[in-house]
N, C-alpha and C positions, 0 to 999 in steps of 0.2 A: 504494500500500500504506500502511496506517495503521501508523506507527511508534510513536506514543504518543498518549495522551489526557490533556488537562489540564482540570481542572474549571472554570477561569476563562477568559474572562469569563463570568459568569453571564448568562443562565440556560442557555446551550447548551454552554459550554466551547469548547475548541480541539482539533481533531484535527491532529496533526503527521504529515505525509507525507514522502516522500523529498525533495520540493521544499523543505520547510522545514528539513531537517537536511542541509545541504550542507558545512558547515565544522566544524572542531573547536570553534569558539566557539559554534556552535549546539548542539553536544553538551554543552558546559559549562553553558549556559543550561538545557537540558533536565534535566541532572543536578541543577542547583540546584532546579528545580521538584519533581523526584522526592524530593529530600532533605527538603523541607518538606511532603511528602505531597499536593502539588497535582497531580502527574502520575504516570502509570503507563506503562511501556514494554511493548509486546506482545512475545510470543515471536518473532514475525516481525520486529518492530522491533529486537530484540537481534541477530537474525541479520543484518539489514541493517547495523547499526552495526559489528558485528565484521567483516563482509565489506568494508565501505567504509573503515573506519579502522584496523582491526586492534587487537589487545589492548593493544599498547604505547601507541598514541596514546590509546585509551580510558582506560588507566590514568593517563596524564598529565593528561587532561581531568578525571578523578576527583580527582586531587591538587589541581587548581585549584578544583574545586567543593567537595570535602570531603564528598561524599555517603557513600561507604563509608570506613570507617576502616581501610584496608588499608596495610600497610607493604611488601608485595612483590607482584610480578606474579602469582605463584602464588595468593596469598591473594585477590587481586582476581578472578582467573579463577574461583575457587570461589564468590565472592560473586555473580558474574554467573550462574554455573550455577544457584545457588539462586534468583536472581531469575527466571530462565527457567523453572524448575520451578514457580514460583508465578504465572506469567503466563498470560493467556488465549491 
């Protein structure tokens, strides 16, 4: 399953699958790419991340990355819901 797509390296970019996103450090790196608009997480990718890591761990990964500027888990959950609504 495709979790995310990153536009680099050019010209073909990178497709991230479950095999590439196995640890919370992988999530932090993916969030970093999303923050600078190099990557997008698919709706299925969000479902995978939530099922595999849970909202609490994803929120901690986001704090390390700084992608979302959320101060609470509830705010983070709303931000993810918004991202999912805007995903393919």
